[in-house]
All heavy atoms as TSV, in Angstrom:
chain	resi	resn	atom	element	x	y	z
A	1	MET	N	N	10.498	99.579	-5.145
A	1	MET	CA	C	11.598	98.670	-5.361
A	1	MET	C	C	12.825	99.097	-4.557
A	1	MET	O	O	13.460	98.233	-3.951
A	1	MET	CB	C	11.886	98.557	-6.864
A	1	MET	CG	C	10.752	97.819	-7.582
A	1	MET	SD	S	10.612	97.692	-9.389
A	1	MET	CE	C	12.098	98.057	-10.113
A	2	PRO	N	N	13.138	100.395	-4.541
A	2	PRO	CA	C	14.273	100.795	-3.705
A	2	PRO	C	C	14.033	100.483	-2.225
A	2	PRO	O	O	14.958	100.096	-1.517
A	2	PRO	CB	C	14.394	102.303	-3.931
A	2	PRO	CG	C	13.793	102.533	-5.267
A	2	PRO	CD	C	12.670	101.530	-5.364
A	3	ALA	N	N	12.788	100.626	-1.776
A	3	ALA	CA	C	12.484	100.320	-0.375
A	3	ALA	C	C	12.688	98.839	-0.087
A	3	ALA	O	O	12.937	98.467	1.055
A	3	ALA	CB	C	11.047	100.723	-0.047
A	4	GLY	N	N	12.625	98.009	-1.115
A	4	GLY	CA	C	12.848	96.585	-0.960
A	4	GLY	C	C	14.310	96.205	-1.091
A	4	GLY	O	O	14.651	95.024	-1.099
A	5	GLY	N	N	15.171	97.213	-1.240
A	5	GLY	CA	C	16.599	96.949	-1.294
A	5	GLY	C	C	17.182	96.840	-2.690
A	5	GLY	O	O	18.353	96.512	-2.847
A	6	TRP	N	N	16.386	97.097	-3.716
A	6	TRP	CA	C	16.901	97.025	-5.087
A	6	TRP	C	C	17.847	98.203	-5.333
A	6	TRP	O	O	17.532	99.342	-4.986
A	6	TRP	CB	C	15.765	97.122	-6.080
A	6	TRP	CG	C	14.841	95.952	-6.129
A	6	TRP	CD1	C	14.280	95.285	-5.082
A	6	TRP	CD2	C	14.350	95.321	-7.301
A	6	TRP	NE1	N	13.462	94.287	-5.535
A	6	TRP	CE2	C	13.480	94.285	-6.892
A	6	TRP	CE3	C	14.539	95.541	-8.656
A	6	TRP	CZ2	C	12.822	93.473	-7.798
A	6	TRP	CZ3	C	13.874	94.730	-9.551
A	6	TRP	CH2	C	13.043	93.701	-9.125
A	7	PRO	N	N	18.986	97.958	-5.946
A	7	PRO	CA	C	19.884	99.065	-6.298
A	7	PRO	C	C	19.201	99.995	-7.307
A	7	PRO	O	O	18.460	99.541	-8.183
A	7	PRO	CB	C	21.086	98.378	-6.944
A	7	PRO	CG	C	21.006	96.949	-6.518
A	7	PRO	CD	C	19.553	96.652	-6.293
A	8	LEU	N	N	19.444	101.296	-7.185
A	8	LEU	CA	C	18.787	102.261	-8.067
A	8	LEU	C	C	19.081	101.993	-9.542
A	8	LEU	O	O	18.219	102.178	-10.393
A	8	LEU	CB	C	19.187	103.685	-7.686
A	8	LEU	CG	C	18.606	104.186	-6.368
A	8	LEU	CD1	C	19.074	105.615	-6.092
A	8	LEU	CD2	C	17.085	104.113	-6.368
A	9	ARG	N	N	20.280	101.536	-9.875
A	9	ARG	CA	C	20.589	101.273	-11.282
A	9	ARG	C	C	19.743	100.136	-11.831
A	9	ARG	O	O	19.351	100.146	-12.988
A	9	ARG	CB	C	22.073	101.013	-11.483
A	9	ARG	CG	C	22.616	99.805	-10.787
A	9	ARG	CD	C	24.114	99.598	-11.073
A	9	ARG	NE	N	24.785	98.710	-10.185
A	9	ARG	CZ	C	24.464	97.428	-9.956
A	9	ARG	NH1	N	23.454	96.901	-10.546
A	9	ARG	NH2	N	25.170	96.695	-9.121
A	10	VAL	N	N	19.410	99.168	-10.990
A	10	VAL	CA	C	18.551	98.056	-11.410
A	10	VAL	C	C	17.120	98.553	-11.573
A	10	VAL	O	O	16.434	98.210	-12.541
A	10	VAL	CB	C	18.628	96.888	-10.414
A	10	VAL	CG1	C	17.630	95.801	-10.763
A	10	VAL	CG2	C	20.042	96.333	-10.349
A	11	VAL	N	N	16.657	99.388	-10.653
A	11	VAL	CA	C	15.315	99.961	-10.741
A	11	VAL	C	C	15.198	100.783	-12.018
A	11	VAL	O	O	14.231	100.635	-12.776
A	11	VAL	CB	C	14.997	100.833	-9.503
A	11	VAL	CG1	C	13.670	101.549	-9.673
A	11	VAL	CG2	C	15.003	99.985	-8.240
A	12	ASP	N	N	16.176	101.639	-12.273
A	12	ASP	CA	C	16.148	102.457	-13.490
A	12	ASP	C	C	16.126	101.575	-14.740
A	12	ASP	O	O	15.383	101.841	-15.683
A	12	ASP	CB	C	17.359	103.396	-13.551
A	12	ASP	CG	C	17.241	104.555	-12.578
A	12	ASP	OD1	O	16.108	104.865	-12.149
A	12	ASP	OD2	O	18.284	105.162	-12.257
A	13	GLY	N	N	16.917	100.533	-14.755
A	13	GLY	CA	C	16.949	99.631	-15.901
A	13	GLY	C	C	15.622	98.926	-16.103
A	13	GLY	O	O	15.142	98.789	-17.234
A	14	ALA	N	N	15.012	98.475	-15.025
A	14	ALA	CA	C	13.717	97.801	-15.118
A	14	ALA	C	C	12.645	98.758	-15.633
A	14	ALA	O	O	11.850	98.396	-16.507
A	14	ALA	CB	C	13.315	97.239	-13.755
A	15	LEU	N	N	12.635	99.970	-15.125
A	15	LEU	CA	C	11.636	100.948	-15.574
A	15	LEU	C	C	11.866	101.349	-17.023
A	15	LEU	O	O	10.909	101.518	-17.785
A	15	LEU	CB	C	11.639	102.165	-14.653
A	15	LEU	CG	C	11.159	101.890	-13.226
A	15	LEU	CD1	C	11.302	103.141	-12.372
A	15	LEU	CD2	C	9.731	101.380	-13.220
A	16	ASP	N	N	13.121	101.480	-17.432
A	16	ASP	CA	C	13.420	101.782	-18.837
A	16	ASP	C	C	12.928	100.655	-19.744
A	16	ASP	O	O	12.343	100.895	-20.807
A	16	ASP	CB	C	14.921	101.993	-19.052
A	16	ASP	CG	C	15.423	103.288	-18.454
A	16	ASP	OD1	O	14.593	104.179	-18.155
A	16	ASP	OD2	O	16.661	103.418	-18.292
A	17	PHE	N	N	13.161	99.410	-19.333
A	17	PHE	CA	C	12.723	98.261	-20.114
A	17	PHE	C	C	11.200	98.268	-20.262
A	17	PHE	O	O	10.666	98.102	-21.352
A	17	PHE	CB	C	13.182	96.964	-19.447
A	17	PHE	CG	C	12.641	95.728	-20.107
A	17	PHE	CD1	C	13.251	95.217	-21.246
A	17	PHE	CD2	C	11.522	95.092	-19.605
A	17	PHE	CE1	C	12.749	94.087	-21.875
A	17	PHE	CE2	C	11.018	93.958	-20.220
A	17	PHE	CZ	C	11.631	93.457	-21.361
A	18	LEU	N	N	10.489	98.473	-19.154
A	18	LEU	CA	C	9.028	98.477	-19.199
A	18	LEU	C	C	8.488	99.640	-20.025
A	18	LEU	O	O	7.520	99.474	-20.778
A	18	LEU	CB	C	8.461	98.513	-17.779
A	18	LEU	CG	C	8.748	97.267	-16.947
A	18	LEU	CD1	C	8.312	97.485	-15.506
A	18	LEU	CD2	C	8.069	96.045	-17.540
A	19	ALA	N	N	9.104	100.798	-19.915
A	19	ALA	CA	C	8.668	101.959	-20.698
A	19	ALA	C	C	8.832	101.697	-22.189
A	19	ALA	O	O	7.981	102.082	-23.001
A	19	ALA	CB	C	9.454	103.198	-20.283
A	20	ALA	N	N	9.893	101.023	-22.577
A	20	ALA	CA	C	10.126	100.719	-23.995
A	20	ALA	C	C	9.059	99.773	-24.532
A	20	ALA	O	O	8.743	99.794	-25.725
A	20	ALA	CB	C	11.514	100.117	-24.178
A	21	ARG	N	N	8.486	98.933	-23.679
A	21	ARG	CA	C	7.455	97.979	-24.123
A	21	ARG	C	C	6.156	98.683	-24.486
A	21	ARG	O	O	5.310	98.134	-25.167
A	21	ARG	CB	C	7.170	96.927	-23.046
A	21	ARG	CG	C	8.381	96.116	-22.601
A	21	ARG	CD	C	8.900	95.063	-23.569
A	21	ARG	NE	N	9.602	95.461	-24.748
A	21	ARG	CZ	C	10.873	95.900	-24.844
A	21	ARG	NH1	N	11.610	96.057	-23.794
A	21	ARG	NH2	N	11.410	96.187	-26.003
A	22	ILE	N	N	5.970	99.909	-24.006
A	22	ILE	CA	C	4.741	100.642	-24.324
A	22	ILE	C	C	4.682	100.936	-25.818
A	22	ILE	O	O	3.674	100.690	-26.477
A	22	ILE	CB	C	4.646	101.938	-23.493
A	22	ILE	CG1	C	4.447	101.587	-22.021
A	22	ILE	CG2	C	3.504	102.825	-23.996
A	22	ILE	CD1	C	4.575	102.752	-21.085
A	23	ASP	N	N	5.755	101.476	-26.370
A	23	ASP	CA	C	5.785	101.810	-27.794
A	23	ASP	C	C	6.184	100.637	-28.673
A	23	ASP	O	O	5.869	100.618	-29.861
A	23	ASP	CB	C	6.750	102.971	-28.048
A	23	ASP	CG	C	6.257	104.267	-27.429
A	23	ASP	OD1	O	5.019	104.466	-27.355
A	23	ASP	OD2	O	7.092	105.083	-27.018
A	24	HIS	N	N	6.884	99.670	-28.117
A	24	HIS	CA	C	7.374	98.526	-28.889
A	24	HIS	C	C	7.113	97.239	-28.106
A	24	HIS	O	O	8.036	96.629	-27.564
A	24	HIS	CB	C	8.874	98.672	-29.173
A	24	HIS	CG	C	9.214	99.960	-29.859
A	24	HIS	ND1	N	8.929	100.190	-31.177
A	24	HIS	CD2	C	9.781	101.095	-29.395
A	24	HIS	CE1	C	9.321	101.420	-31.496
A	24	HIS	NE2	N	9.842	101.980	-30.429
A	25	PRO	N	N	5.836	96.799	-28.054
A	25	PRO	CA	C	5.526	95.595	-27.277
A	25	PRO	C	C	6.156	94.350	-27.885
A	25	PRO	O	O	6.471	94.315	-29.080
A	25	PRO	CB	C	4.005	95.519	-27.329
A	25	PRO	CG	C	3.608	96.311	-28.518
A	25	PRO	CD	C	4.665	97.361	-28.697
A	26	GLU	N	N	6.351	93.357	-27.060
A	26	GLU	CA	C	6.880	92.086	-27.533
A	26	GLU	C	C	5.858	91.454	-28.473
A	26	GLU	O	O	4.656	91.617	-28.291
A	26	GLU	CB	C	7.144	91.148	-26.352
A	26	GLU	CG	C	8.232	91.623	-25.423
A	26	GLU	CD	C	9.605	91.606	-26.075
A	26	GLU	OE1	O	9.866	90.720	-26.905
A	26	GLU	OE2	O	10.412	92.486	-25.743
A	27	PRO	N	N	6.323	90.728	-29.485
A	27	PRO	CA	C	5.367	90.090	-30.397
A	27	PRO	C	C	4.584	88.977	-29.702
A	27	PRO	O	O	5.077	88.349	-28.775
A	27	PRO	CB	C	6.260	89.519	-31.499
A	27	PRO	CG	C	7.612	89.413	-30.896
A	27	PRO	CD	C	7.703	90.477	-29.840
A	28	VAL	N	N	3.384	88.772	-30.167
A	28	VAL	CA	C	2.542	87.701	-29.652
A	28	VAL	C	C	2.991	86.404	-30.311
A	28	VAL	O	O	3.285	86.369	-31.500
A	28	VAL	CB	C	1.059	87.984	-29.967
A	28	VAL	CG1	C	0.180	86.828	-29.544
A	28	VAL	CG2	C	0.621	89.280	-29.308
A	29	SER	N	N	3.054	85.345	-29.539
A	29	SER	CA	C	3.449	84.052	-30.101
A	29	SER	C	C	2.327	83.041	-29.897
A	29	SER	O	O	1.394	83.270	-29.138
A	29	SER	CB	C	4.732	83.542	-29.438
A	29	SER	OG	O	4.451	83.068	-28.144
A	30	ASP	N	N	2.435	81.924	-30.575
A	30	ASP	CA	C	1.452	80.854	-30.419
A	30	ASP	C	C	2.054	79.671	-29.655
A	30	ASP	O	O	1.624	78.536	-29.794
A	30	ASP	CB	C	0.930	80.410	-31.772
A	30	ASP	CG	C	2.005	79.777	-32.638
A	30	ASP	OD1	O	3.202	79.917	-32.312
A	30	ASP	OD2	O	1.645	79.128	-33.638
A	31	THR	N	N	3.039	79.947	-28.807
A	31	THR	CA	C	3.752	78.896	-28.091
A	31	THR	C	C	2.818	78.059	-27.216
A	31	THR	O	O	2.922	76.834	-27.190
A	31	THR	CB	C	4.881	79.497	-27.237
A	31	THR	OG1	O	5.761	80.211	-28.112
A	31	THR	CG2	C	5.660	78.424	-26.496
A	32	VAL	N	N	1.899	78.697	-26.499
A	32	VAL	CA	C	0.994	77.936	-25.638
A	32	VAL	C	C	0.179	76.961	-26.479
A	32	VAL	O	O	0.056	75.786	-26.151
A	32	VAL	CB	C	0.071	78.870	-24.823
A	32	VAL	CG1	C	-1.006	78.075	-24.103
A	32	VAL	CG2	C	0.876	79.681	-23.830
A	33	ARG	N	N	-0.369	77.434	-27.586
A	33	ARG	CA	C	-1.157	76.566	-28.456
A	33	ARG	C	C	-0.290	75.436	-29.009
A	33	ARG	O	O	-0.712	74.273	-29.057
A	33	ARG	CB	C	-1.774	77.344	-29.606
A	33	ARG	CG	C	-2.632	76.462	-30.526
A	33	ARG	CD	C	-3.108	77.209	-31.764
A	33	ARG	NE	N	-3.916	78.360	-31.463
A	33	ARG	CZ	C	-5.237	78.341	-31.312
A	33	ARG	NH1	N	-5.893	77.205	-31.415
A	33	ARG	NH2	N	-5.894	79.440	-31.055
A	34	THR	N	N	0.937	75.755	-29.396
A	34	THR	CA	C	1.835	74.737	-29.940
A	34	THR	C	C	2.156	73.669	-28.912
A	34	THR	O	O	2.150	72.474	-29.212
A	34	THR	CB	C	3.137	75.397	-30.442
A	34	THR	OG1	O	2.802	76.341	-31.459
A	34	THR	CG2	C	4.109	74.388	-30.995
A	35	VAL	N	N	2.409	74.080	-27.685
A	35	VAL	CA	C	2.813	73.144	-26.637
A	35	VAL	C	C	1.622	72.372	-26.064
A	35	VAL	O	O	1.705	71.161	-25.841
A	35	VAL	CB	C	3.562	73.886	-25.503
A	35	VAL	CG1	C	3.806	72.986	-24.308
A	35	VAL	CG2	C	4.872	74.451	-26.032
A	36	THR	N	N	0.496	73.068	-25.838
A	36	THR	CA	C	-0.632	72.431	-25.159
A	36	THR	C	C	-1.743	71.958	-26.088
A	36	THR	O	O	-2.609	71.197	-25.680
A	36	THR	CB	C	-1.272	73.391	-24.140
A	36	THR	OG1	O	-1.875	74.492	-24.847
A	36	THR	CG2	C	-0.254	73.890	-23.129
A	37	GLY	N	N	-1.738	72.460	-27.314
A	37	GLY	CA	C	-2.796	72.102	-28.250
A	37	GLY	C	C	-4.061	72.920	-28.084
A	37	GLY	O	O	-5.076	72.642	-28.705
A	38	ARG	N	N	-4.017	73.935	-27.232
A	38	ARG	CA	C	-5.180	74.813	-27.063
A	38	ARG	C	C	-4.688	76.245	-26.887
A	38	ARG	O	O	-3.548	76.469	-26.474
A	38	ARG	CB	C	-6.026	74.389	-25.872
A	38	ARG	CG	C	-5.298	74.462	-24.569
A	38	ARG	CD	C	-6.186	74.032	-23.421
A	38	ARG	NE	N	-5.477	74.317	-22.190
A	38	ARG	CZ	C	-5.627	73.656	-21.080
A	38	ARG	NH1	N	-6.477	72.667	-21.028
A	38	ARG	NH2	N	-4.949	73.978	-20.016
A	39	PRO	N	N	-5.535	77.228	-27.174
A	39	PRO	CA	C	-5.084	78.620	-27.056
A	39	PRO	C	C	-4.856	79.020	-25.603
A	39	PRO	O	O	-5.424	78.424	-24.680
A	39	PRO	CB	C	-6.236	79.417	-27.662
A	39	PRO	CG	C	-7.420	78.531	-27.589
A	39	PRO	CD	C	-6.906	77.117	-27.651
A	40	ALA	N	N	-4.032	80.017	-25.436
A	40	ALA	CA	C	-3.774	80.549	-24.097
A	40	ALA	C	C	-5.029	81.213	-23.559
A	40	ALA	O	O	-5.851	81.729	-24.319
A	40	ALA	CB	C	-2.638	81.567	-24.150
A	41	ARG	N	N	-5.181	81.183	-22.242
A	41	ARG	CA	C	-6.273	81.895	-21.595
A	41	ARG	C	C	-5.808	83.297	-21.241
A	41	ARG	O	O	-4.627	83.548	-21.063
A	41	ARG	CB	C	-6.689	81.182	-20.307
A	41	ARG	CG	C	-7.312	79.831	-20.555
A	41	ARG	CD	C	-7.662	79.162	-19.253
A	41	ARG	NE	N	-6.405	78.742	-18.628
A	41	ARG	CZ	C	-6.328	78.216	-17.419
A	41	ARG	NH1	N	-7.395	78.075	-16.687
A	41	ARG	NH2	N	-5.163	77.847	-16.930
A	42	THR	N	N	-6.758	84.191	-21.108
A	42	THR	CA	C	-6.426	85.527	-20.629
A	42	THR	C	C	-6.257	85.466	-19.112
A	42	THR	O	O	-6.706	84.506	-18.457
A	42	THR	CB	C	-7.543	86.538	-20.957
A	42	THR	OG1	O	-8.723	86.177	-20.224
A	42	THR	CG2	C	-7.841	86.573	-22.454
A	43	LEU	N	N	-5.644	86.484	-18.554
A	43	LEU	CA	C	-5.523	86.567	-17.103
A	43	LEU	C	C	-6.910	86.584	-16.473
A	43	LEU	O	O	-7.142	85.938	-15.454
A	43	LEU	CB	C	-4.732	87.805	-16.693
A	43	LEU	CG	C	-4.603	88.030	-15.191
A	43	LEU	CD1	C	-3.940	86.848	-14.497
A	43	LEU	CD2	C	-3.847	89.313	-14.906
A	44	ARG	N	N	-7.845	87.283	-17.084
A	44	ARG	CA	C	-9.214	87.341	-16.567
A	44	ARG	C	C	-9.826	85.941	-16.510
A	44	ARG	O	O	-10.428	85.557	-15.512
A	44	ARG	CB	C	-10.086	88.258	-17.412
A	44	ARG	CG	C	-11.551	88.288	-16.942
A	44	ARG	CD	C	-12.423	89.122	-17.849
A	44	ARG	NE	N	-12.139	90.525	-17.764
A	44	ARG	CZ	C	-12.578	91.334	-16.799
A	44	ARG	NH1	N	-13.313	90.856	-15.826
A	44	ARG	NH2	N	-12.277	92.606	-16.808
A	45	GLU	N	N	-9.689	85.165	-17.585
A	45	GLU	CA	C	-10.234	83.808	-17.611
A	45	GLU	C	C	-9.628	82.958	-16.500
A	45	GLU	O	O	-10.328	82.233	-15.801
A	45	GLU	CB	C	-9.994	83.162	-18.976
A	45	GLU	CG	C	-10.791	83.788	-20.096
A	45	GLU	CD	C	-10.314	83.376	-21.470
A	45	GLU	OE1	O	-9.135	82.997	-21.637
A	45	GLU	OE2	O	-11.141	83.446	-22.403
A	46	TRP	N	N	-8.308	83.051	-16.348
A	46	TRP	CA	C	-7.635	82.279	-15.304
A	46	TRP	C	C	-8.138	82.694	-13.921
A	46	TRP	O	O	-8.419	81.853	-13.069
A	46	TRP	CB	C	-6.124	82.457	-15.405
A	46	TRP	CG	C	-5.398	81.665	-14.367
A	46	TRP	CD1	C	-4.937	80.394	-14.483
A	46	TRP	CD2	C	-5.080	82.091	-13.032
A	46	TRP	NE1	N	-4.348	79.998	-13.302
A	46	TRP	CE2	C	-4.424	81.021	-12.400
A	46	TRP	CE3	C	-5.285	83.267	-12.321
A	46	TRP	CZ2	C	-3.964	81.095	-11.095
A	46	TRP	CZ3	C	-4.829	83.333	-11.017
A	46	TRP	CH2	C	-4.184	82.268	-10.412
A	47	ALA	N	N	-8.240	84.015	-13.690
A	47	ALA	CA	C	-8.644	84.508	-12.382
A	47	ALA	C	C	-10.066	84.069	-12.033
A	47	ALA	O	O	-10.332	83.653	-10.903
A	47	ALA	CB	C	-8.540	86.039	-12.355
A	48	VAL	N	N	-10.982	84.145	-12.989
A	48	VAL	CA	C	-12.357	83.713	-12.746
A	48	VAL	C	C	-12.376	82.229	-12.407
A	48	VAL	O	O	-13.045	81.801	-11.461
A	48	VAL	CB	C	-13.254	84.015	-13.973
A	48	VAL	CG1	C	-14.588	83.318	-13.879
A	48	VAL	CG2	C	-13.453	85.520	-14.121
A	49	GLU	N	N	-11.623	81.437	-13.160
A	49	GLU	CA	C	-11.577	79.999	-12.937
A	49	GLU	C	C	-11.005	79.628	-11.566
A	49	GLU	O	O	-11.402	78.643	-10.954
A	49	GLU	CB	C	-10.757	79.334	-14.035
A	49	GLU	CG	C	-10.730	77.832	-13.966
A	49	GLU	CD	C	-9.972	77.220	-15.135
A	49	GLU	OE1	O	-10.042	77.759	-16.247
A	49	GLU	OE2	O	-9.289	76.203	-14.890
A	50	HIS	N	N	-10.049	80.417	-11.070
A	50	HIS	CA	C	-9.364	80.090	-9.826
A	50	HIS	C	C	-9.746	80.973	-8.638
A	50	HIS	O	O	-9.146	80.851	-7.571
A	50	HIS	CB	C	-7.843	80.160	-10.050
A	50	HIS	CG	C	-7.343	79.096	-10.953
A	50	HIS	ND1	N	-7.298	79.237	-12.311
A	50	HIS	CD2	C	-6.902	77.844	-10.679
A	50	HIS	CE1	C	-6.838	78.119	-12.841
A	50	HIS	NE2	N	-6.602	77.263	-11.886
A	51	ALA	N	N	-10.736	81.821	-8.795
A	51	ALA	CA	C	-11.098	82.769	-7.730
A	51	ALA	C	C	-11.401	82.067	-6.418
A	51	ALA	O	O	-11.047	82.569	-5.342
A	51	ALA	CB	C	-12.292	83.620	-8.169
A	52	GLY	N	N	-12.020	80.917	-6.470
A	52	GLY	CA	C	-12.356	80.187	-5.246
A	52	GLY	C	C	-11.155	79.803	-4.413
A	52	GLY	O	O	-11.244	79.666	-3.191
A	53	HIS	N	N	-10.005	79.654	-5.026
A	53	HIS	CA	C	-8.784	79.296	-4.296
A	53	HIS	C	C	-8.272	80.444	-3.420
A	53	HIS	O	O	-7.450	80.238	-2.535
A	53	HIS	CB	C	-7.665	78.883	-5.266
A	53	HIS	CG	C	-7.992	77.661	-6.050
A	53	HIS	ND1	N	-7.932	76.393	-5.527
A	53	HIS	CD2	C	-8.402	77.513	-7.329
A	53	HIS	CE1	C	-8.269	75.513	-6.448
A	53	HIS	NE2	N	-8.571	76.166	-7.550
A	54	PHE	N	N	-8.758	81.651	-3.702
A	54	PHE	CA	C	-8.260	82.829	-2.987
A	54	PHE	C	C	-9.284	83.377	-1.994
A	54	PHE	O	O	-9.090	84.442	-1.436
A	54	PHE	CB	C	-7.868	83.912	-3.997
A	54	PHE	CG	C	-6.755	83.463	-4.906
A	54	PHE	CD1	C	-7.031	82.957	-6.170
A	54	PHE	CD2	C	-5.443	83.520	-4.481
A	54	PHE	CE1	C	-6.014	82.519	-7.004
A	54	PHE	CE2	C	-4.414	83.071	-5.311
A	54	PHE	CZ	C	-4.707	82.580	-6.564
A	55	ARG	N	N	-10.349	82.639	-1.788
A	55	ARG	CA	C	-11.383	83.105	-0.846
A	55	ARG	C	C	-11.259	82.394	0.467
A	55	ARG	O	O	-10.751	81.377	0.651
A	55	ARG	CB	C	-12.762	82.889	-1.444
A	55	ARG	CG	C	-12.985	83.802	-2.624
A	55	ARG	CD	C	-14.461	83.809	-3.027
A	55	ARG	NE	N	-14.596	84.773	-4.101
A	55	ARG	CZ	C	-14.989	84.458	-5.331
A	55	ARG	NH1	N	-15.339	83.232	-5.636
A	55	ARG	NH2	N	-15.078	85.381	-6.244
């Protein structure tokens, strides 16, 4: 991130935020199901479904 021009204070803040998520992850919500009427897919499911677009 610093090599990409990010200020060190921003990098430190981002890493601190991500580290805190390890012990205190964000709660899971049912927003996708509420909005779309179906459960959310996993990243794996999405990637398998769309793999052909990246070949």
